PyMOL CGO cylinders between C-alpha atoms (Angstrom):
from pymol import cmd
from pymol.cgo import CYLINDER

trace = [
    CYLINDER, -42.01, 14.61, -139.50, -40.53, 17.27, -137.30, 0.3, 1, 1, 1, 1, 1, 1,
    CYLINDER, -40.53, 17.27, -137.30, -40.85, 16.98, -133.54, 0.3, 1, 1, 1, 1, 1, 1,
    CYLINDER, -40.85, 16.98, -133.54, -41.45, 20.29, -131.85, 0.3, 1, 1, 1, 1, 1, 1,
    CYLINDER, -41.45, 20.29, -131.85, -40.67, 20.75, -128.16, 0.3, 1, 1, 1, 1, 1, 1,
    CYLINDER, -40.67, 20.75, -128.16, -42.86, 23.17, -126.36, 0.3, 1, 1, 1, 1, 1, 1,
    CYLINDER, -42.86, 23.17, -126.36, -40.88, 25.25, -123.87, 0.3, 1, 1, 1, 1, 1, 1,
    CYLINDER, -40.88, 25.25, -123.87, -43.46, 27.79, -122.99, 0.3, 1, 1, 1, 1, 1, 1,
    CYLINDER, -43.46, 27.79, -122.99, -43.62, 28.78, -119.26, 0.3, 1, 1, 1, 1, 1, 1,
    CYLINDER, -43.62, 28.78, -119.26, -46.99, 28.76, -117.77, 0.3, 1, 1, 1, 1, 1, 1,
    CYLINDER, -46.99, 28.76, -117.77, -47.17, 30.94, -114.61, 0.3, 1, 1, 1, 1, 1, 1,
    CYLINDER, -47.17, 30.94, -114.61, -49.39, 29.74, -111.82, 0.3, 1, 1, 1, 1, 1, 1,
    CYLINDER, -49.39, 29.74, -111.82, -52.89, 31.17, -111.80, 0.3, 1, 1, 1, 1, 1, 1,
    CYLINDER, -52.89, 31.17, -111.80, -52.30, 32.66, -108.33, 0.3, 1, 1, 1, 1, 1, 1,
    CYLINDER, -52.30, 32.66, -108.33, -51.50, 36.42, -108.78, 0.3, 1, 1, 1, 1, 1, 1,
    CYLINDER, -51.50, 36.42, -108.78, -49.68, 36.66, -105.40, 0.3, 1, 1, 1, 1, 1, 1,
    CYLINDER, -49.68, 36.66, -105.40, -47.12, 34.01, -106.38, 0.3, 1, 1, 1, 1, 1, 1,
    CYLINDER, -47.12, 34.01, -106.38, -45.37, 36.20, -108.89, 0.3, 1, 1, 1, 1, 1, 1,
    CYLINDER, -45.37, 36.20, -108.89, -45.34, 39.14, -106.43, 0.3, 1, 1, 1, 1, 1, 1,
    CYLINDER, -45.34, 39.14, -106.43, -44.06, 37.02, -103.58, 0.3, 1, 1, 1, 1, 1, 1,
    CYLINDER, -44.06, 37.02, -103.58, -41.38, 35.51, -105.71, 0.3, 1, 1, 1, 1, 1, 1,
    CYLINDER, -41.38, 35.51, -105.71, -40.26, 38.95, -106.83, 0.3, 1, 1, 1, 1, 1, 1,
    CYLINDER, -40.26, 38.95, -106.83, -40.05, 40.28, -103.28, 0.3, 1, 1, 1, 1, 1, 1,
    CYLINDER, -40.05, 40.28, -103.28, -38.06, 37.22, -102.09, 0.3, 1, 1, 1, 1, 1, 1,
    CYLINDER, -38.06, 37.22, -102.09, -35.55, 37.57, -105.00, 0.3, 1, 1, 1, 1, 1, 1,
    CYLINDER, -35.55, 37.57, -105.00, -35.27, 41.36, -104.46, 0.3, 1, 1, 1, 1, 1, 1,
    CYLINDER, -35.27, 41.36, -104.46, -34.58, 40.97, -100.80, 0.3, 1, 1, 1, 1, 1, 1,
    CYLINDER, -34.58, 40.97, -100.80, -31.94, 38.28, -101.31, 0.3, 1, 1, 1, 1, 1, 1,
    CYLINDER, -31.94, 38.28, -101.31, -30.18, 40.61, -103.76, 0.3, 1, 1, 1, 1, 1, 1,
    CYLINDER, -30.18, 40.61, -103.76, -30.26, 43.55, -101.44, 0.3, 1, 1, 1, 1, 1, 1,
    CYLINDER, -30.26, 43.55, -101.44, -28.91, 41.44, -98.61, 0.3, 1, 1, 1, 1, 1, 1,
    CYLINDER, -28.91, 41.44, -98.61, -26.07, 40.08, -100.69, 0.3, 1, 1, 1, 1, 1, 1,
    CYLINDER, -26.07, 40.08, -100.69, -25.18, 43.54, -102.06, 0.3, 1, 1, 1, 1, 1, 1,
    CYLINDER, -25.18, 43.54, -102.06, -25.25, 45.12, -98.65, 0.3, 1, 1, 1, 1, 1, 1,
    CYLINDER, -25.25, 45.12, -98.65, -22.84, 42.60, -97.33, 0.3, 1, 1, 1, 1, 1, 1,
    CYLINDER, -22.84, 42.60, -97.33, -20.57, 43.11, -100.33, 0.3, 1, 1, 1, 1, 1, 1,
    CYLINDER, -20.57, 43.11, -100.33, -20.54, 46.86, -99.81, 0.3, 1, 1, 1, 1, 1, 1,
    CYLINDER, -20.54, 46.86, -99.81, -19.88, 46.55, -96.13, 0.3, 1, 1, 1, 1, 1, 1,
    CYLINDER, -19.88, 46.55, -96.13, -17.01, 44.20, -96.71, 0.3, 1, 1, 1, 1, 1, 1,
    CYLINDER, -17.01, 44.20, -96.71, -15.38, 46.41, -99.35, 0.3, 1, 1, 1, 1, 1, 1,
    CYLINDER, -15.38, 46.41, -99.35, -15.41, 49.80, -97.61, 0.3, 1, 1, 1, 1, 1, 1,
    CYLINDER, -15.41, 49.80, -97.61, -12.39, 51.51, -99.28, 0.3, 1, 1, 1, 1, 1, 1,
    CYLINDER, -12.39, 51.51, -99.28, -12.51, 55.04, -97.79, 0.3, 1, 1, 1, 1, 1, 1,
    CYLINDER, -12.51, 55.04, -97.79, -12.71, 56.28, -94.19, 0.3, 1, 1, 1, 1, 1, 1,
    CYLINDER, -12.71, 56.28, -94.19, -12.78, 60.09, -93.78, 0.3, 1, 1, 1, 1, 1, 1,
    CYLINDER, -12.78, 60.09, -93.78, -12.84, 62.60, -91.06, 0.3, 1, 1, 1, 1, 1, 1,
    CYLINDER, -12.84, 62.60, -91.06, -12.46, 66.34, -90.69, 0.3, 1, 1, 1, 1, 1, 1,
    CYLINDER, -12.46, 66.34, -90.69, -9.09, 67.94, -89.67, 0.3, 1, 1, 1, 1, 1, 1,
    CYLINDER, -9.09, 67.94, -89.67, -10.32, 69.03, -86.22, 0.3, 1, 1, 1, 1, 1, 1,
    CYLINDER, -10.32, 69.03, -86.22, -11.46, 65.32, -85.63, 0.3, 1, 1, 1, 1, 1, 1,
    CYLINDER, -11.46, 65.32, -85.63, -8.13, 64.01, -86.77, 0.3, 1, 1, 1, 1, 1, 1,
    CYLINDER, -8.13, 64.01, -86.77, -6.34, 66.40, -84.52, 0.3, 1, 1, 1, 1, 1, 1,
    CYLINDER, -6.34, 66.40, -84.52, -8.27, 65.02, -81.55, 0.3, 1, 1, 1, 1, 1, 1,
    CYLINDER, -8.27, 65.02, -81.55, -9.84, 68.44, -80.79, 0.3, 1, 1, 1, 1, 1, 1,
    CYLINDER, -9.84, 68.44, -80.79, -13.18, 66.51, -80.18, 0.3, 1, 1, 1, 1, 1, 1,
    CYLINDER, -13.18, 66.51, -80.18, -11.73, 64.75, -77.29, 0.3, 1, 1, 1, 1, 1, 1,
    CYLINDER, -11.73, 64.75, -77.29, -10.94, 61.37, -79.03, 0.3, 1, 1, 1, 1, 1, 1,
    CYLINDER, -10.94, 61.37, -79.03, -7.65, 60.13, -80.44, 0.3, 1, 1, 1, 1, 1, 1,
    CYLINDER, -7.65, 60.13, -80.44, -8.33, 58.89, -84.00, 0.3, 1, 1, 1, 1, 1, 1,
    CYLINDER, -8.33, 58.89, -84.00, -7.19, 55.33, -84.91, 0.3, 1, 1, 1, 1, 1, 1,
    CYLINDER, -7.19, 55.33, -84.91, -5.68, 53.97, -87.98, 0.3, 1, 1, 1, 1, 1, 1,
    CYLINDER, -5.68, 53.97, -87.98, -5.82, 50.11, -88.46, 0.3, 1, 1, 1, 1, 1, 1,
    CYLINDER, -5.82, 50.11, -88.46, -2.87, 48.43, -90.42, 0.3, 1, 1, 1, 1, 1, 1,
    CYLINDER, -2.87, 48.43, -90.42, -3.08, 44.98, -91.80, 0.3, 1, 1, 1, 1, 1, 1,
    CYLINDER, -3.08, 44.98, -91.80, -0.57, 42.46, -93.29, 0.3, 1, 1, 1, 1, 1, 1,
    CYLINDER, -0.57, 42.46, -93.29, -2.62, 41.90, -96.49, 0.3, 1, 1, 1, 1, 1, 1,
    CYLINDER, -2.62, 41.90, -96.49, -2.45, 45.64, -97.74, 0.3, 1, 1, 1, 1, 1, 1,
    CYLINDER, -2.45, 45.64, -97.74, -1.21, 49.06, -96.80, 0.3, 1, 1, 1, 1, 1, 1,
    CYLINDER, -1.21, 49.06, -96.80, -3.33, 51.81, -95.36, 0.3, 1, 1, 1, 1, 1, 1,
    CYLINDER, -3.33, 51.81, -95.36, -3.00, 55.37, -96.72, 0.3, 1, 1, 1, 1, 1, 1,
    CYLINDER, -3.00, 55.37, -96.72, -3.30, 58.54, -94.59, 0.3, 1, 1, 1, 1, 1, 1,
    CYLINDER, -3.30, 58.54, -94.59, -4.10, 61.09, -97.11, 0.3, 1, 1, 1, 1, 1, 1,
    CYLINDER, -4.10, 61.09, -97.11, -4.04, 64.93, -96.40, 0.3, 1, 1, 1, 1, 1, 1,
    CYLINDER, -4.04, 64.93, -96.40, -4.83, 65.73, -100.13, 0.3, 1, 1, 1, 1, 1, 1,
    CYLINDER, -4.83, 65.73, -100.13, -8.45, 66.71, -99.54, 0.3, 1, 1, 1, 1, 1, 1,
    CYLINDER, -8.45, 66.71, -99.54, -7.42, 69.16, -96.78, 0.3, 1, 1, 1, 1, 1, 1,
    CYLINDER, -7.42, 69.16, -96.78, -4.70, 70.59, -98.91, 0.3, 1, 1, 1, 1, 1, 1,
    CYLINDER, -4.70, 70.59, -98.91, -2.03, 70.20, -96.20, 0.3, 1, 1, 1, 1, 1, 1,
    CYLINDER, -2.03, 70.20, -96.20, 1.65, 69.29, -96.76, 0.3, 1, 1, 1, 1, 1, 1,
    CYLINDER, 1.65, 69.29, -96.76, 3.22, 66.82, -94.43, 0.3, 1, 1, 1, 1, 1, 1,
    CYLINDER, 3.22, 66.82, -94.43, 6.32, 68.38, -92.81, 0.3, 1, 1, 1, 1, 1, 1,
    CYLINDER, 6.32, 68.38, -92.81, 7.39, 65.84, -90.21, 0.3, 1, 1, 1, 1, 1, 1,
    CYLINDER, 7.39, 65.84, -90.21, 6.41, 62.41, -88.97, 0.3, 1, 1, 1, 1, 1, 1,
    CYLINDER, 6.41, 62.41, -88.97, 7.15, 60.49, -85.81, 0.3, 1, 1, 1, 1, 1, 1,
    CYLINDER, 7.15, 60.49, -85.81, 6.44, 56.75, -85.35, 0.3, 1, 1, 1, 1, 1, 1,
    CYLINDER, 6.44, 56.75, -85.35, 6.89, 55.62, -81.72, 0.3, 1, 1, 1, 1, 1, 1,
    CYLINDER, 6.89, 55.62, -81.72, 7.25, 51.97, -82.53, 0.3, 1, 1, 1, 1, 1, 1,
    CYLINDER, 7.25, 51.97, -82.53, 8.69, 51.22, -86.13, 0.3, 1, 1, 1, 1, 1, 1,
    CYLINDER, 8.69, 51.22, -86.13, 9.05, 47.47, -85.38, 0.3, 1, 1, 1, 1, 1, 1,
    CYLINDER, 9.05, 47.47, -85.38, 5.73, 46.45, -86.93, 0.3, 1, 1, 1, 1, 1, 1,
    CYLINDER, 5.73, 46.45, -86.93, 4.93, 49.19, -89.47, 0.3, 1, 1, 1, 1, 1, 1,
    CYLINDER, 4.93, 49.19, -89.47, 6.63, 50.58, -92.58, 0.3, 1, 1, 1, 1, 1, 1,
    CYLINDER, 6.63, 50.58, -92.58, 6.05, 54.03, -93.92, 0.3, 1, 1, 1, 1, 1, 1,
    CYLINDER, 6.05, 54.03, -93.92, 6.29, 55.45, -97.35, 0.3, 1, 1, 1, 1, 1, 1,
    CYLINDER, 6.29, 55.45, -97.35, 5.46, 58.90, -98.73, 0.3, 1, 1, 1, 1, 1, 1,
    CYLINDER, 5.46, 58.90, -98.73, 4.40, 60.37, -102.06, 0.3, 1, 1, 1, 1, 1, 1,
    CYLINDER, 4.40, 60.37, -102.06, 7.17, 63.05, -101.77, 0.3, 1, 1, 1, 1, 1, 1,
    CYLINDER, 7.17, 63.05, -101.77, 10.33, 64.13, -99.92, 0.3, 1, 1, 1, 1, 1, 1,
    CYLINDER, 10.33, 64.13, -99.92, 9.83, 63.67, -96.21, 0.3, 1, 1, 1, 1, 1, 1,
    CYLINDER, 9.83, 63.67, -96.21, 11.37, 64.24, -92.79, 0.3, 1, 1, 1, 1, 1, 1,
    CYLINDER, 11.37, 64.24, -92.79, 10.93, 61.19, -90.53, 0.3, 1, 1, 1, 1, 1, 1,
    CYLINDER, 10.93, 61.19, -90.53, 11.99, 60.68, -86.90, 0.3, 1, 1, 1, 1, 1, 1,
    CYLINDER, 11.99, 60.68, -86.90, 12.04, 57.13, -85.37, 0.3, 1, 1, 1, 1, 1, 1,
    CYLINDER, 12.04, 57.13, -85.37, 12.02, 56.77, -81.62, 0.3, 1, 1, 1, 1, 1, 1,
    CYLINDER, 12.02, 56.77, -81.62, 12.34, 59.26, -78.86, 0.3, 1, 1, 1, 1, 1, 1,
    CYLINDER, 12.34, 59.26, -78.86, 15.68, 60.69, -80.03, 0.3, 1, 1, 1, 1, 1, 1,
    CYLINDER, 15.68, 60.69, -80.03, 14.98, 64.04, -81.72, 0.3, 1, 1, 1, 1, 1, 1,
    CYLINDER, 14.98, 64.04, -81.72, 18.26, 63.97, -83.42, 0.3, 1, 1, 1, 1, 1, 1,
    CYLINDER, 18.26, 63.97, -83.42, 17.58, 60.63, -85.23, 0.3, 1, 1, 1, 1, 1, 1,
    CYLINDER, 17.58, 60.63, -85.23, 16.05, 62.35, -88.29, 0.3, 1, 1, 1, 1, 1, 1,
    CYLINDER, 16.05, 62.35, -88.29, 15.91, 60.87, -91.79, 0.3, 1, 1, 1, 1, 1, 1,
    CYLINDER, 15.91, 60.87, -91.79, 15.17, 62.79, -94.99, 0.3, 1, 1, 1, 1, 1, 1,
    CYLINDER, 15.17, 62.79, -94.99, 14.84, 66.50, -96.04, 0.3, 1, 1, 1, 1, 1, 1,
    CYLINDER, 14.84, 66.50, -96.04, 13.40, 68.24, -92.91, 0.3, 1, 1, 1, 1, 1, 1,
    CYLINDER, 13.40, 68.24, -92.91, 13.43, 71.76, -94.62, 0.3, 1, 1, 1, 1, 1, 1,
    CYLINDER, 13.43, 71.76, -94.62, 11.74, 70.77, -97.90, 0.3, 1, 1, 1, 1, 1, 1,
    CYLINDER, 11.74, 70.77, -97.90, 9.21, 68.13, -97.00, 0.3, 1, 1, 1, 1, 1, 1,
    CYLINDER, 9.21, 68.13, -97.00, 6.46, 68.04, -99.60, 0.3, 1, 1, 1, 1, 1, 1,
    CYLINDER, 6.46, 68.04, -99.60, 4.41, 64.79, -99.13, 0.3, 1, 1, 1, 1, 1, 1,
    CYLINDER, 4.41, 64.79, -99.13, 0.64, 64.74, -98.89, 0.3, 1, 1, 1, 1, 1, 1,
    CYLINDER, 0.64, 64.74, -98.89, 0.10, 60.92, -98.34, 0.3, 1, 1, 1, 1, 1, 1,
    CYLINDER, 0.10, 60.92, -98.34, 1.63, 58.43, -95.81, 0.3, 1, 1, 1, 1, 1, 1,
    CYLINDER, 1.63, 58.43, -95.81, 1.39, 54.80, -96.78, 0.3, 1, 1, 1, 1, 1, 1,
    CYLINDER, 1.39, 54.80, -96.78, 1.54, 52.53, -93.70, 0.3, 1, 1, 1, 1, 1, 1,
    CYLINDER, 1.54, 52.53, -93.70, 1.97, 48.85, -93.97, 0.3, 1, 1, 1, 1, 1, 1,
    CYLINDER, 1.97, 48.85, -93.97, 2.12, 46.24, -91.25, 0.3, 1, 1, 1, 1, 1, 1,
    CYLINDER, 2.12, 46.24, -91.25, 5.10, 43.87, -91.16, 0.3, 1, 1, 1, 1, 1, 1,
    CYLINDER, 5.10, 43.87, -91.16, 6.20, 40.94, -89.09, 0.3, 1, 1, 1, 1, 1, 1,
    CYLINDER, 6.20, 40.94, -89.09, 7.56, 42.32, -85.79, 0.3, 1, 1, 1, 1, 1, 1,
    CYLINDER, 7.56, 42.32, -85.79, 11.30, 43.12, -85.85, 0.3, 1, 1, 1, 1, 1, 1,
    CYLINDER, 11.30, 43.12, -85.85, 13.04, 42.73, -82.52, 0.3, 1, 1, 1, 1, 1, 1,
    CYLINDER, 13.04, 42.73, -82.52, 14.37, 46.31, -81.65, 0.3, 1, 1, 1, 1, 1, 1,
    CYLINDER, 14.37, 46.31, -81.65, 16.14, 46.32, -78.26, 0.3, 1, 1, 1, 1, 1, 1,
    CYLINDER, 16.14, 46.32, -78.26, 14.38, 48.51, -75.81, 0.3, 1, 1, 1, 1, 1, 1,
    CYLINDER, 14.38, 48.51, -75.81, 10.93, 48.61, -77.38, 0.3, 1, 1, 1, 1, 1, 1,
    CYLINDER, 10.93, 48.61, -77.38, 8.18, 46.86, -75.49, 0.3, 1, 1, 1, 1, 1, 1,
    CYLINDER, 8.18, 46.86, -75.49, 5.66, 44.53, -77.25, 0.3, 1, 1, 1, 1, 1, 1,
    CYLINDER, 5.66, 44.53, -77.25, 2.41, 46.43, -77.73, 0.3, 1, 1, 1, 1, 1, 1,
    CYLINDER, 2.41, 46.43, -77.73, -0.73, 45.99, -79.77, 0.3, 1, 1, 1, 1, 1, 1,
    CYLINDER, -0.73, 45.99, -79.77, -0.74, 49.60, -81.04, 0.3, 1, 1, 1, 1, 1, 1,
    CYLINDER, -0.74, 49.60, -81.04, 1.71, 52.57, -81.47, 0.3, 1, 1, 1, 1, 1, 1,
    CYLINDER, 1.71, 52.57, -81.47, 1.42, 56.41, -81.89, 0.3, 1, 1, 1, 1, 1, 1,
    CYLINDER, 1.42, 56.41, -81.89, 1.95, 58.20, -85.11, 0.3, 1, 1, 1, 1, 1, 1,
    CYLINDER, 1.95, 58.20, -85.11, 2.55, 61.88, -84.85, 0.3, 1, 1, 1, 1, 1, 1,
    CYLINDER, 2.55, 61.88, -84.85, 2.18, 64.17, -88.01, 0.3, 1, 1, 1, 1, 1, 1,
    CYLINDER, 2.18, 64.17, -88.01, 2.91, 67.85, -88.45, 0.3, 1, 1, 1, 1, 1, 1,
    CYLINDER, 2.91, 67.85, -88.45, 1.35, 69.40, -91.51, 0.3, 1, 1, 1, 1, 1, 1,
    CYLINDER, 1.35, 69.40, -91.51, 1.47, 72.91, -92.91, 0.3, 1, 1, 1, 1, 1, 1,
    CYLINDER, 1.47, 72.91, -92.91, -1.02, 74.78, -94.95, 0.3, 1, 1, 1, 1, 1, 1,
    CYLINDER, -1.02, 74.78, -94.95, -0.70, 78.60, -95.79, 0.3, 1, 1, 1, 1, 1, 1,
    CYLINDER, -0.70, 78.60, -95.79, 2.15, 79.15, -93.31, 0.3, 1, 1, 1, 1, 1, 1,
    CYLINDER, 2.15, 79.15, -93.31, 0.24, 77.55, -90.44, 0.3, 1, 1, 1, 1, 1, 1,
    CYLINDER, 0.24, 77.55, -90.44, 1.11, 74.29, -88.71, 0.3, 1, 1, 1, 1, 1, 1,
    CYLINDER, 1.11, 74.29, -88.71, -1.25, 71.58, -87.48, 0.3, 1, 1, 1, 1, 1, 1,
    CYLINDER, -1.25, 71.58, -87.48, -0.43, 68.65, -85.14, 0.3, 1, 1, 1, 1, 1, 1,
    CYLINDER, -0.43, 68.65, -85.14, -2.13, 65.23, -85.62, 0.3, 1, 1, 1, 1, 1, 1,
    CYLINDER, -2.13, 65.23, -85.62, -1.69, 62.12, -83.53, 0.3, 1, 1, 1, 1, 1, 1,
    CYLINDER, -1.69, 62.12, -83.53, -3.11, 58.88, -84.48, 0.3, 1, 1, 1, 1, 1, 1,
    CYLINDER, -3.11, 58.88, -84.48, -3.29, 55.60, -82.65, 0.3, 1, 1, 1, 1, 1, 1,
    CYLINDER, -3.29, 55.60, -82.65, -1.92, 52.89, -84.96, 0.3, 1, 1, 1, 1, 1, 1,
    CYLINDER, -1.92, 52.89, -84.96, -3.74, 49.62, -84.23, 0.3, 1, 1, 1, 1, 1, 1,
    CYLINDER, -3.74, 49.62, -84.23, -2.11, 46.40, -85.48, 0.3, 1, 1, 1, 1, 1, 1,
    CYLINDER, -2.11, 46.40, -85.48, -5.08, 44.44, -86.97, 0.3, 1, 1, 1, 1, 1, 1,
    CYLINDER, -5.08, 44.44, -86.97, -5.47, 40.89, -88.45, 0.3, 1, 1, 1, 1, 1, 1,
    CYLINDER, -5.47, 40.89, -88.45, -7.95, 39.47, -90.86, 0.3, 1, 1, 1, 1, 1, 1,
    CYLINDER, -7.95, 39.47, -90.86, -9.32, 41.22, -93.93, 0.3, 1, 1, 1, 1, 1, 1,
    CYLINDER, -9.32, 41.22, -93.93, -8.73, 44.95, -94.26, 0.3, 1, 1, 1, 1, 1, 1,
    CYLINDER, -8.73, 44.95, -94.26, -11.72, 47.17, -93.55, 0.3, 1, 1, 1, 1, 1, 1,
    CYLINDER, -11.72, 47.17, -93.55, -10.55, 50.20, -95.67, 0.3, 1, 1, 1, 1, 1, 1,
    CYLINDER, -10.55, 50.20, -95.67, -7.52, 51.29, -97.49, 0.3, 1, 1, 1, 1, 1, 1,
    CYLINDER, -7.52, 51.29, -97.49, -7.45, 55.05, -97.12, 0.3, 1, 1, 1, 1, 1, 1,
    CYLINDER, -7.45, 55.05, -97.12, -8.11, 57.50, -94.22, 0.3, 1, 1, 1, 1, 1, 1,
    CYLINDER, -8.11, 57.50, -94.22, -8.76, 60.90, -95.86, 0.3, 1, 1, 1, 1, 1, 1,
    CYLINDER, -8.76, 60.90, -95.86, -8.49, 63.99, -93.85, 0.3, 1, 1, 1, 1, 1, 1,
    CYLINDER, -8.49, 63.99, -93.85, -10.89, 66.83, -95.00, 0.3, 1, 1, 1, 1, 1, 1,
    CYLINDER, -10.89, 66.83, -95.00, -10.90, 70.63, -94.17, 0.3, 1, 1, 1, 1, 1, 1,
    CYLINDER, -10.90, 70.63, -94.17, -13.07, 71.51, -91.25, 0.3, 1, 1, 1, 1, 1, 1,
    CYLINDER, -13.07, 71.51, -91.25, -16.77, 72.13, -91.91, 0.3, 1, 1, 1, 1, 1, 1,
    CYLINDER, -16.77, 72.13, -91.91, -17.91, 75.71, -91.64, 0.3, 1, 1, 1, 1, 1, 1,
    CYLINDER, -17.91, 75.71, -91.64, -18.70, 76.81, -88.18, 0.3, 1, 1, 1, 1, 1, 1,
    CYLINDER, -18.70, 76.81, -88.18, -20.69, 79.88, -86.87, 0.3, 1, 1, 1, 1, 1, 1,
    CYLINDER, -20.69, 79.88, -86.87, -18.18, 80.32, -84.14, 0.3, 1, 1, 1, 1, 1, 1,
    CYLINDER, -18.18, 80.32, -84.14, -14.34, 80.91, -84.32, 0.3, 1, 1, 1, 1, 1, 1,
    CYLINDER, -14.34, 80.91, -84.32, -13.71, 77.32, -83.19, 0.3, 1, 1, 1, 1, 1, 1,
    CYLINDER, -13.71, 77.32, -83.19, -14.02, 74.33, -85.55, 0.3, 1, 1, 1, 1, 1, 1,
    CYLINDER, -14.02, 74.33, -85.55, -17.43, 72.59, -85.42, 0.3, 1, 1, 1, 1, 1, 1,
    CYLINDER, -17.43, 72.59, -85.42, -16.02, 69.38, -83.86, 0.3, 1, 1, 1, 1, 1, 1,
    CYLINDER, -16.02, 69.38, -83.86, -14.12, 71.06, -80.96, 0.3, 1, 1, 1, 1, 1, 1,
    CYLINDER, -14.12, 71.06, -80.96, -15.47, 70.03, -77.62, 0.3, 1, 1, 1, 1, 1, 1,
    CYLINDER, -15.47, 70.03, -77.62, -16.35, 73.09, -75.51, 0.3, 1, 1, 1, 1, 1, 1,
    CYLINDER, -16.35, 73.09, -75.51, -15.60, 72.66, -71.80, 0.3, 1, 1, 1, 1, 1, 1,
    CYLINDER, -15.60, 72.66, -71.80, -18.25, 73.57, -69.21, 0.3, 1, 1, 1, 1, 1, 1,
    CYLINDER, -18.25, 73.57, -69.21, -17.48, 75.69, -66.26, 0.3, 1, 1, 1, 1, 1, 1,
    CYLINDER, -17.48, 75.69, -66.26, -18.31, 74.48, -62.81, 0.3, 1, 1, 1, 1, 1, 1,
    CYLINDER, -18.31, 74.48, -62.81, -20.01, 76.94, -60.44, 0.3, 1, 1, 1, 1, 1, 1,
]
cmd.load_cgo(trace, "trace")
């Protein structure tokens, strides 16, 4: 004789039990998925006028030990012409093309091809602090970038923040300014006159 095992599931007779179970399960999935998405944000973006600080706020770029942070001007269609990093003791820079760089306050301390710069992306990476005489210890520094598009230059300044822990994003993408009904970009703060 064969023994048969009956593995049929018999749901409870209460019709609300299945609905409640489905809601609890769906809610748990949404909470877990939301946390996963929040912890894995890979792209941060802003318009060109915001990145230039024309709205009255200096943009920040966080750099971590675990991975590099890219600053991309590809969406804006701009070419990087020159870069200054005020404190190179805790950040390395790399570019996707020939580049002109200046380290420190000395304008004659240039490295690279300053006439034919053609990079669109800067890759920043936090490193263990190197002792450079004369540089104070700070928790941030300033990155200045000059770009060119169609024969016109733009000046960007970014506050580089030395961060710890898990990276929050890996790319800050700069996009062209949104259309504006006036001649000024949409994110430019307009001053108010006092009477």
